[in-house]
N, C-alpha and C positions, 0 to 999 in steps of 0.2 A: 864281247870282242873275241874274234876267233884267233887262235894261235896255231900255226902249222907245226905239226910234229915231224921232226926230221930224224931219221935213224940211218946209221951207216951199218949195214949188215955185212959181216965178214964170214967166210966159210968157217964153221965150227963143227966140232963133233956133234952127232945127233942129239945127245942129251942137252948140250948147251944150246943148240938150235931150237929145241922144243921150249926151253926156258925163255929164250929170246922171243919166240913167237907168242908165248903166253904174256910176256911183258908188253909186247906191242899191242896185243888185244886188250890188255888191261888199261893201258894208257889211252887207246882209242875209245874204249868204253867210258873212261873217266872224262874225256873231252866231250863225248856225246852228252853225258849227264850235265856237264857244265853248260853247254850250249842250250840244252833243254831247260835248265833251271833259270837261265837268263830270259826266258819267255819268248825266244825266237820262234816265229811261225814260218816254217820252210815250205811255203806254197807260192804258186805263181799269183800274180795280181788277180787274175780271173778266178782262181780257186779261192782266194781270200774273199772276194766279193760274193761268190756263191756261198761260202761259209757264213758270212754275215747275214745274208738273206735267209739261210736255213736256221741260223741261231735265233734271229728275231721273228721268224715265221710271218714276216710282213705280207708275203704273197697269200698265205692262208687266211690271215686276218682280213685282207681286202675281199677275198672270195666269201668268207663267212659273213662279213658286213653286207655285201651285195645280196647274199641269199636271205639274210634276215630282213632286209628292206623289201625283198621281193613280194612278201605277203601283203604289203601295204599298197602295192600297185594295182592298177585296174587291168592288168594283163589277164588273158584267158588262162584257165588251168593248164591247157596243153602248152602254151607258151612258157608258163612258169616251169613246167616239167622239163621243157627243152633247155631252158636257161640252167636249171639245176644239173642237167646232164652234161652240158658243154662248158660250164664254168670250172675249168681245170686249173687248180692252183699251180701245177707244174709249168703250164704254158705261161701263166702270169709271171712266175719266177724267172723264166727264160726271157720274158720281155723286160723285166726289171733290171736284169744283169748289166746291159750296156749303160744304163743310167748310173748305176753304182760305179762302174768303171770310169765314167766321165766325171762324176762328182767327187770321188774320193781318191786320195793318194794311197800308195801302199802303206805308208806309216799310219794313216788314219784307219785303214782297214785292219791293220795289226792291232791298233788300240781298241777298235770296236770288238774284235774277236776276243781279246783279253778281257775286256769289260763284260761282254755278254756271256762269257764262259764262267764268270765269277758268280758267287751266290747273289750279290746285289743285282747284277745284270739279269740273271735268270728270274729273279723276283719281279723285276720290271717287265720282262717279257711275259711272264705269267699273268700280269695285270692288264696287258695291252688290249686284249679283246674286250674285256669289260669296260675299260676306259673308252675305247672306240664306240661301243654301243651307247654309253652314257652321253658322250659328246654328240653323237648323232641325234639322240633324242632331244637334247637341249637345242641343237641347231634347228630341228624340225619345229619345236615349240617357238623358238625365236622367229623363224620364218613365218609361222602362222600368225604370230602377233604383228609382225610387220605388214603382212598382207591385210589383216583386219584393220589396222590403223590407216593404211593407205586407202582402203575403201571408205573409211570414215573421214579421211582428210585431216587426221590429227598427227601430231608428232609421235615418234616411237617412244614407248615406255620401256623401263628396265624389266628384265625377266626376273621373277622372284627366284631366289636361290632355293635349290632343292636340298 
């Protein structure tokens, strides 16, 4: 909660004016520290959404996942090289931004910034790329099983746990 500081400044001798200025600066700094300790994030909603995207590195994870699956495609070497060249995570980040602005309120963005800035949040982010790759591999295996069973006309089986 913000509290407004109100001072009535009267003309005083130079020495008293200097002390009064120091007092004003001290109380203003103390108010700043109080606001900062309350976890307030003083950014626009757009800046908050950008910060969440940057903290989670979701744009980079998508590009990395795309590039890791690229080797399994039947594209020509030249086309693969072109995809690697034009798969710009910064452009993807810019494309993600309006989605974040539409889906999340400022309060939700604030909460995400606080969480992803914490040790637990940073740990989750650091595991995201590996998680995405493992989930992708399981999805491919599952899809292959479904395709095989469809060809055989059987019901789908469970995927063995890895």
